[in-house]
C-alpha positions as CSV (number, residue, x, y, z in Angstrom):
1,X,95.7,-213.2,111.1
2,X,98.7,-214.6,109.7
3,X,99.6,-210.8,108.4
4,X,100.6,-210.4,112.1
5,X,102.0,-212.8,113.2
6,X,104.7,-212.7,109.6
7,X,105.0,-208.6,109.5
8,X,106.0,-208.7,113.9
9,X,108.9,-210.4,113.4
10,X,109.7,-208.6,110.5
11,X,109.0,-204.9,112.3
12,X,111.1,-206.6,115.2
13,X,114.4,-206.9,113.0
14,X,114.2,-203.4,111.1
15,X,113.7,-201.7,114.9
16,X,116.7,-203.2,116.1
17,X,118.4,-202.9,113.0
18,X,118.0,-199.2,112.6
19,X,118.9,-198.6,116.9
20,X,122.5,-200.4,115.8
21,X,122.9,-198.3,113.1
22,X,122.4,-195.5,115.2
23,X,124.4,-196.6,117.8
24,X,127.1,-197.7,115.9
25,X,127.3,-194.0,113.7
26,X,127.9,-192.2,117.7
27,X,130.6,-194.1,117.8
28,X,134.3,-191.9,117.7
29,X,137.8,-193.6,117.8
30,X,140.4,-192.5,119.6
31,X,142.7,-192.0,117.1
32,X,142.6,-191.8,113.5
33,X,144.1,-194.1,110.9
34,X,144.0,-197.1,113.4
35,X,141.4,-200.1,113.4
36,X,138.8,-201.3,115.8
37,X,136.9,-203.8,116.6
38,X,133.1,-203.2,117.3
39,X,132.2,-205.0,120.2
40,X,128.4,-206.3,120.8
41,X,128.0,-203.8,123.5
42,X,128.8,-201.3,121.1
43,X,132.5,-200.6,122.4
44,X,135.8,-200.2,120.3
45,X,138.2,-202.3,121.0
46,X,141.9,-201.7,119.9
47,X,143.3,-204.0,117.3
48,X,147.3,-205.1,118.3
49,X,149.2,-202.4,115.9
50,X,152.2,-204.0,115.2
51,X,154.4,-204.0,111.7
52,X,154.4,-206.5,109.0
53,X,157.5,-207.1,106.5
54,X,156.7,-208.5,103.2
55,X,159.4,-210.8,102.4
56,X,160.0,-213.0,99.3
57,X,161.6,-216.0,98.3
58,X,163.2,-217.2,95.6
59,X,164.7,-220.3,95.0
60,X,167.7,-220.8,92.1
61,X,167.3,-217.5,91.7
62,X,163.4,-217.5,91.1
63,X,164.0,-220.7,88.2
64,X,163.3,-223.1,91.4
65,X,159.9,-221.4,92.6
66,X,159.1,-218.1,94.4
67,X,157.1,-216.9,96.8
68,X,155.9,-213.1,98.9
69,X,154.4,-213.1,102.4
70,X,153.6,-210.6,105.1
71,X,155.2,-212.2,108.2
72,X,154.2,-210.5,111.1
73,X,156.7,-211.5,114.4
74,X,154.7,-213.8,117.2
75,X,152.5,-216.7,117.1
76,X,149.4,-215.2,117.9
77,X,147.1,-211.6,118.5
78,X,147.2,-210.6,122.1
79,X,143.7,-209.7,120.7
80,X,140.7,-211.9,120.6
81,X,137.6,-211.7,119.4
82,X,134.8,-214.6,119.2
83,X,132.2,-213.0,117.0
84,X,133.1,-214.6,113.2
85,X,130.9,-211.7,111.7
86,X,132.8,-208.7,112.7
87,X,132.4,-204.9,112.1
88,X,136.0,-202.8,112.3
89,X,135.4,-198.9,112.0
90,X,138.6,-196.5,111.1
91,X,139.0,-192.9,111.2
92,X,141.1,-191.4,108.2
93,X,142.1,-187.8,108.6
94,X,142.2,-187.6,105.1
95,X,140.1,-189.6,102.5
96,X,141.1,-189.3,98.8
97,X,140.7,-193.2,98.0
98,X,138.0,-195.9,98.5
99,X,139.2,-197.6,102.0
100,X,139.3,-200.7,100.4
101,X,141.9,-199.4,98.5
102,X,144.4,-198.0,101.2
103,X,143.1,-201.2,103.8
104,X,143.4,-205.2,103.0
105,X,142.5,-207.7,105.3
106,X,144.4,-211.1,105.6
107,X,144.2,-214.3,107.1
108,X,147.7,-215.3,108.1
109,X,148.6,-218.8,109.2
110,X,150.4,-219.3,112.1
111,X,154.6,-220.1,111.9
112,X,156.9,-221.3,114.8
113,X,157.6,-217.9,115.7
114,X,155.7,-215.4,113.3
115,X,151.9,-215.6,111.5
116,X,152.1,-215.6,107.4
117,X,150.2,-214.5,104.7
118,X,151.6,-215.8,101.3
119,X,150.0,-213.0,98.4
120,X,151.9,-214.5,95.6
121,X,153.7,-218.1,94.9
122,X,154.9,-219.9,91.8
123,X,155.9,-222.4,91.2
124,X,159.1,-224.4,89.0
125,X,159.7,-221.9,85.7
126,X,156.5,-219.5,87.4
127,X,154.4,-222.4,86.9
128,X,151.5,-222.6,88.3
129,X,151.9,-219.0,90.0
130,X,148.6,-218.0,91.9
131,X,148.2,-213.8,93.0
132,X,146.1,-212.9,97.0
133,X,147.1,-209.7,96.6
134,X,143.3,-208.3,97.1
135,X,143.0,-210.5,100.9
136,X,139.9,-211.3,102.4
137,X,136.8,-208.9,100.6
138,X,134.8,-206.5,103.1
139,X,132.4,-203.7,102.4
140,X,133.4,-200.3,103.6
141,X,130.0,-197.8,104.8
142,X,130.6,-194.6,105.8
143,X,129.0,-193.7,108.8
144,X,129.8,-189.9,109.5
145,X,132.6,-186.9,108.1
146,X,135.7,-189.3,108.2
147,X,135.0,-192.3,110.1
148,X,134.3,-195.7,107.7
149,X,132.5,-199.6,109.0
150,X,134.8,-202.1,107.8
151,X,132.6,-205.2,107.1
152,X,134.1,-208.3,106.3
153,X,131.5,-210.0,103.0
154,X,131.8,-213.2,104.7
155,X,132.1,-214.8,108.5
156,X,135.6,-215.3,109.5
157,X,136.3,-218.5,110.9
158,X,138.9,-219.0,113.6
159,X,142.4,-217.6,113.5
160,X,144.5,-215.2,112.6
161,X,144.1,-211.9,110.8
162,X,145.4,-208.6,110.2
163,X,144.3,-205.3,108.4
164,X,147.3,-204.3,106.2
165,X,147.6,-200.1,105.7
166,X,149.4,-200.0,101.9
167,X,149.5,-196.0,102.7
168,X,152.0,-196.4,106.1
169,X,154.7,-198.3,104.4
170,X,158.3,-198.0,105.8
171,X,161.8,-199.3,104.8
172,X,164.0,-202.3,106.3
173,X,167.1,-202.6,106.2
174,X,169.7,-201.7,103.2
175,X,170.9,-203.1,100.5
176,X,170.1,-206.3,99.2
177,X,168.1,-207.5,101.9
178,X,165.3,-204.1,102.0
179,X,161.7,-205.1,102.6
180,X,159.2,-203.0,103.2
181,X,156.7,-203.2,106.6
182,X,153.5,-201.6,107.1
183,X,151.8,-201.0,110.0
184,X,149.5,-203.7,109.9
185,X,146.1,-204.3,113.2
186,X,146.0,-207.8,114.1
187,X,143.3,-209.8,115.6
188,X,142.8,-213.4,116.0
189,X,138.9,-215.1,116.0
190,X,138.4,-217.6,118.4
């Protein structure tokens, strides 16, 4: 009797998980190299496609400290999701490396008219330097040829986020003011 009470809910969970996995495997993104949010109804939601620019700041030629950050124009993303246990999917045309090496997930802080994600900073004379290059860790699961499910390892607290495609850089400006920009898929977790 007790075994039946224990195993019945366990069987229901396994069946539900299998059904969800089958539905996710059948999803087809409209465009390649674009990150989509997998909504509760197993529908794909476009994330805000924008650019993030990498900017570096140095005080007193670097002796007074430095910082590097990705900057996105606009104080908040137009795409808002309510699920902190979010799942995302991308279809990649040619996969020569691990998707987590091509795409990074970062949390962005709201500024006046921008969103900013600091990836490295250091204090006076390089003291107290820290690196945040890896961003937020996520698992990658291949669902079928060229399609990958991106699942953050931990729930995402409310805030601004963006997947940065490191394989699509472009250069803005010229001379000393040259900066790299990257295609970014941004969203807000409510």
